N, C-alpha and C positions, 0 to 999 in steps of 0.2 A: 726474089719481089727484094726490090733495094728498099731498105727503107731509114729514116731518117730519127735518134731519139733523142730529147735535149733532156739533158739532169743525169744521165748514164754512169756520173760519180757520185749518184746518189741513192737512195734505199729501191726508190720506183723504177728509174730509172734502168737500175742494174738488172734489176726481174724484172725486165721488158724485154731488153737485151736477149738474156739469156732464154724465155722463150723466142726471141727473134730468131737465134741460132738453133736451137733446138728446134724447130720446123723445114731450119735447111735454107734461111733469108740470109742480108749480106745488112751489114749498116753502115749507115757515118752515125761517131757517136759524138756531141754537143757534152762537154767535160773534159776535163784533166785525167788524164791518163796515171792514174797516181795505185798506190800498193793496193786498193782496194778494187780497182778497174776489173775488167775482164778484158784479158789478152789472148786475142781469135785471130786468125789470117781473116775470114769475114765480119772484123769488126774498123775501122778506122776513125781515132778518134783526133777532135778537131777543135779548135778555139771558134770562137766567134764574138765578132764585134755586134753585139743586139741594134746598136744605131746606125750603123754601115748595111746602107740597103746594098750595095754595091757586095757586101762578105756576106752576106742574108742570100744573097742569089747566086752565089757561088757554088754555095754550101748546101745551096736545094738541088743543083741541076740535076736533072736523070732522078728525081726521087718518084719511088711513087706514092711512099704510106708517110706520114711524120706522125710521131705521138708525142707530143707538148707537154712530158712529166716532171720539167723545168718550172713550178710557180712559186715559187719564195718560203717563207717561213709562214707555216698555217696558223702560230700560234703569238704574228709579227702582233701592234700593237703601232705600229711605222708607217701611217698615212703613206709617206710620196714614197717608201718603199715600196709597200705593197702595191701601187697603184703602175710605180717602174715595173718591177719583177714577174708581174700577173697579168695588169694587163698592158700596156706599152708592147714589153714582148711578147706579148700571144697575137695581136694585132701586128706589128712589124714580123712576125712571121709568115703568120695567115696571108698576107699580102705578100710576101716572097715564096709559099705554096701556093699562090694560085699563082702569079707571073711563070713558074715550074712546072707548071702542069700535073703537082702531084693531085696524084687521085685522091686523096681523104687526111683530111684532120681530122684526128683524134687527140680530144685536150683533154686531161685529167683533170675533172671538176671537181666536186664537195659535196653533198648533203644538208652541208651547211649555207647551200647556196638558197634556201627555204626555210632555212632553222630561226624562228622571233621569241627562245626562249619559248616556246608555246608547245606541249605533249603535240604530236603526228602520230597519230594510231592507223597503222597500216594503210597509210596512203599509198596514193601513184605517181607519175608524172604529172600527170595533171594536178596537182597542187605548183601551186606558182608562185614564184619567187620571192623573199622576206622584203617587205617596204621597209624594216627597223633589222636594222644588220647590227648587230653582238662584237662586228668589228671589224679593224677598214679591212683584210683579207678576207671578208666574207661578203662584202662591199662591192671590194671590183674583181673576185670570181665570179659573182651574180653576172658584173657587166660583162666579162671578158668570155663567160660562158652564153650569155647573149650576141655576141658580136658575133661567135664560133656558129653558131645554131643558125642566123640570121643570114650569113651569110649564101651571098646568091653566085658566086665566081666559081673554074676550074674546080677546086677546090671542099670537093663534100666535109662540110664540117657536122665533130659527133661531138655531142658531151656522156663521159664517161664520172657519173658521180658518184666518188668511196666516201666510206665513214672516214672512224680513225683509221689512216691505212699504220702495219703496221709487221711486226715479221724480224727475217734473222736481219744484222748489218740495221739498226734500224738508226739513222741519225738525226732522225726528223721529233716526233710525239714521245718514244721513251724518253731520253737525256730530260727532256723537259718537263717531264709527269714525277721520274725519278726527281730530278730538283726540287719541286713541289713537297714533297714527300721527304725530301733531305730537312726540308725546312719547317714541317709540318703546317703546312699553307693549303694542302691537298685533303679535303673535307666536304665528305658526300650532305644534303643540305637532307634535313629532320626527316622523319617522313616513308613512304612506303621505299622498297628499291623497283628503281627503273630499271627498263633495259634501253640497252647503248650498240652502238650498229659498226661492227666492223668488216674491216678490208684489211684482207693478208694480199703485203707487194705482190703475192705468186698469183693468185687470186685475181687483183686489179691488173695483173700479166695477161691473164688466159683472157680479160673481157677488152684486149686490147688487141689479139689476138682472130678474135669471137666479131669485134667489131671490121678490122680491116678485110675481112670477108662476106659481112654480112651482105643483102641486095634490097634496094632499096626503106635506108635509113637515113637519108638524106634529114639535117638540121634535125638529129636526135638526142634529145636525152633521155639517158638509162641511170637507173640507181644499180648499181654492183658492192656488193656485202657478200661475206662469210656466209649468207642463205640461214643463218639460224638467233633465235633470243637468245638473247643472252644480259643475265642482271650486271648489272653496273661493276655492283660493289665486287662480284665474283670476279667476270673479271680483270680487271683493275686489281683486285689482292694477288692474282695468277701470274699475269703479266708484270706488277715491280717484284714478284719475287724472282723471278727471270732476271733481272739486274742487281738483286739483292736489297731491293731495298722494300721499306717496310707499307705494312694496305693501308687506304686510304680509312679517314677518321670520322667515324659519325659523327654527324652536327648539332645543335640543336636548336639548329635556327631551320624556319620554313624555307622556301627557295625564296620567295619572293623579298623579305629582308636578304637571305642572305646574296640573292641580287645585286639588292643595294648597295652592300656591301662591297657586293667584287667592282663597283666602279671605284668605287676609290682604293680596292688592295690590289686591282689590276696593274696598279701603279709604283705601287708597291713590293714589290717582289708576291706578289697575291695571287689567288687564282682570276683566271678573268672568266669574266662571263660570259664567252663564251667555253670558254673550260667549265667551268660550272654548269651553263646549260648542255654541254656534252654528258656528265656524267651523273646530272639531276636531275632533268630531262626526258619523260619517254620516249623511246622515237621506235616506232616499227614499220618498215616499208617493206611495199609490193612490190617484189623482184620480178615480177608475172612478164613483164615486157619485157624485159631483158634476156629472159629466158626463152620467150617464143620469137623476136626477131635477130637476135645477136643469136641462138644458142649457148648460151653461155652455161653454163656450170663450176660452180668455184673444184678447184684444187683439193685446195688443206683447206682442213676442219678447224676448226678454233682447237680443241684440243690436240693434234696433231701440230698443229703450228707453234702452242703454248711448249708441250713436247720436247720440239724441236732447240724451242729458244734452251728449256735448263736445262740439255744436253749439252749445247751453245757455252755455256754459263761453266758443264764441270770439265 
């Protein structure tokens, strides 16, 4: 099978490429062939002009499955950049996939499309999208996911909603949280420990493989997680330690007061409202649909993933 993988020079894209190669498939990889990329005779690296329909048509020609993992910076507050990197690129690539006759369009989405800063306990995919987004990225991901899942062309659109994506070679979230820790801006609100949804990059890549082969899933969205309940403080402490950073501090403010403060602090180097909700609001997802319809099972446990990060540090 021939794949097109966007964001192939980033953590998630690299994980998907490795998974594709492991099952004997070949891929066109969108992204620079830098020192962090995967060199293989079944991978061809391409640059693409996202605003050039002809260029997108050439790169999607003959492709059966598109894994769109390049969805910008999940912590960006730049609305224009989020619209361009998430929504505009997704729509352009989906149109190209449809014209090329690609069988599947797999979109890396996020559980944050349903987040409004309120607890979500054992919720399934029937939970509606938020109408009160916590960041421009959340808003654009929500709209883009809707476009993908409502698509009625030749390419079947499927959304894979990840939690906090982490793993080896993290160029997405770990640098951001390490920076917050170093500035002493990573503070958990007062109150009981909250649960956190995490998705190891290799587990997300496995979900892409499962979604490429499953039947009768057109227009569906799936929670993709590590399948474990984990407290935010415990995970963040061990995750940050793998990069030599300090654990988050416990603040004195309740969540609602901390959220009001974050509205100002997020523009001055502090935690954003999306980051605060991630670590300060309990979220428990029901992953039964991904298990039943995609036959998805996590490959990497949280303990295994954290141990690998510590070994890489040593």
